[in-house]
C-alpha positions, 0 to 999 in steps of 0.5 A: 115711120112711113105711109103707103097708100094711107097704111101706117106702117112701121118697124120695131123700132117705132115702139108699141105694146108688147105680146103674150108670153107664156109664165115661167116658173122659176124654181120649178123645173117640171114646168119645162119638163120634156112632154109626151105629145098626143098623137093620131095617124088619120089614115083613111080606115082610122075610125077616130078620124071621121070626116066633117062636112058641113051640112048644107055645103057639097064638094063642087061638081061639074056643070054636067053633073060629073064628079070634079077633079078639083072638089072638097073642103080645106084649110079650116079656121076655127074660133068661137065667139066669146059672147055667144059661144057659136063655133065659127069655121072658115075653109077653103072649096076648091072647083074648077073654073072654064075659059072655054070647053076644053081649057080649065083651071083649079080655083079656090074660094072660101066658104063659112059655117057655124056650129051651136052644139059644141062642134058636134055638128056644123051648118053651112052659112054662106059664101065668104070670098069667091074665085073670080075671072081676072086679067094680069099686067099683060093681059093674060086671061086668068083667075083671082083665087081666096084661100086660107083664111083665119078668123080671130074674134075679140071681145070688147065692150060693144060686143064681139069684133070679128078679124080675117086675113086670106091669101088672094093670088092670081092664077093662069091655066097655063102657068099656075099662080103668080107669086107677084100677085100674092096679097095677104087681105084683112078685114073686120066686122061685127060677125063672120058672115058680115066679113065678107062685105067689109072693107079690107086692105091688101098687104104685099110682099117684096115681089108683089107687083104694083099692077095688084094694088097693094095697100102696104108692103110689109117688108119694107118694115125690116131687112129681114123681110126684103125677099118675102112673098107671104103665105098662109096667114094666121091671126090671132086677138088678144087684149087690144092687139091683132097678131099676124103670123105669116109664112116668108117665102123665098124664090130665086131663079133656081127655085124656092129656097126653103132654107131661107124662109121663116114664120113672120110675126107682125102686130096691130092695134085694129082701130077703124078701117084696115086701111089706117091700121099701123102694122109693127114687125116682131120677128121670126117665129120659127125658121127652117131649123124649126121646120127640121126638127118638126119633119119638113123644110119650111112651116106653112099654114100657121095657126095661133090659138090658145089652149084651154089652160091658157098657153099660147099655141101655134099649129104648123104644117112641116112642109116641102117645095113641090109640084103641083103644090107644096107637099105637107107632112101632117100638123104639129102643135107647138107651145109659143114662148113669145109672141112680143119676141117671138119664139117656139117654147123648148124643154129643158133639154132643148127640144121644142114642146110639141103638144100634139102631132098628126099624120096620115102615113097612107098618103105618103106617096099620093097625098098632102095632108096639113093645113089644121084648124083648132078650138079648144071649145069645139068636139072635133078636135084638131081638124085636118085636110086630107088632100090628094094631089095630082096633074089637074087634080085637087081632092080634099076632105076634112077630119076630126081627129078629137085631139085637144091638146 
């Protein structure tokens, strides 16, 4: 075991508790029989996919009141408080920031909403983490962005503890995101509202520059992780264990290498301040082969949830490298066989057990639908982001599907 800036980190050789598994049923092959997934094509004219707008929140508008090229809501993470039944949703809020009257950049912050009527209506609560002006190691001006928040509640004797993980990165108007600045920031608090002011920890990767002051380097845990730039965190608390699933992205001088990318799973016992948590690397949940089976080259925006029947699920966006941002091809909900020894579940024909698939066929040329959130207690069912991309443009909205796999 080693420690970096006060955080203890260890590989699987350090030992520790196991993770959740889906119970097998020896002698009952029907339990592993192929399943027919729930499906929905959320085209703009589909009345079964109405828009979700938190009451009291609104897309960003320019200072002069005109419509902005970057606006809307994206990246929903939905969780039910096991103590009160209140549903909470964290989401991304894209906007424009300006260094001068003529030079602007797309920036991303995080907002929080809640529902006390089972997801029928959502009320804006507050901003969580906001984009802010910053400079890189060379003094270049830009912005520190916060996005893809994942929430996770854990029932304790003292009440519900809440955990969050989010992607933080630096971007400049001219050059876009700086991969050396990517860190996953984790926090804990007694309520979702208090996460914004809670002390947190920054988990970096192989390419994270020292200038960005990561508290720990997750890539030191295994040779598997030696080239990882971490993206799109997903959290799940089960028992005393907190699980973190993140996409390991790999970049070479020739560009991104999705064929070498995978979803990595880590765990910790979240006691005390986040900077003291000891992280273990558990393994690869999915790689390029699973991405291809689900319709992409890589799998981004992983969310870990527990279905109504107790089955562990992973919600993923099959994706491919693109400009200005990665292209997403909707969302797939896949059963998870284990997190202790990470792997997705397969049926007795060898195929992934896909419970749901959400697409938007009308966005093939102009959009990038994905980043789904889900809690089985919410009447919304799976919520998907409908994202329109273009030069200097990022317009996103949230859509309810009603699918509850």
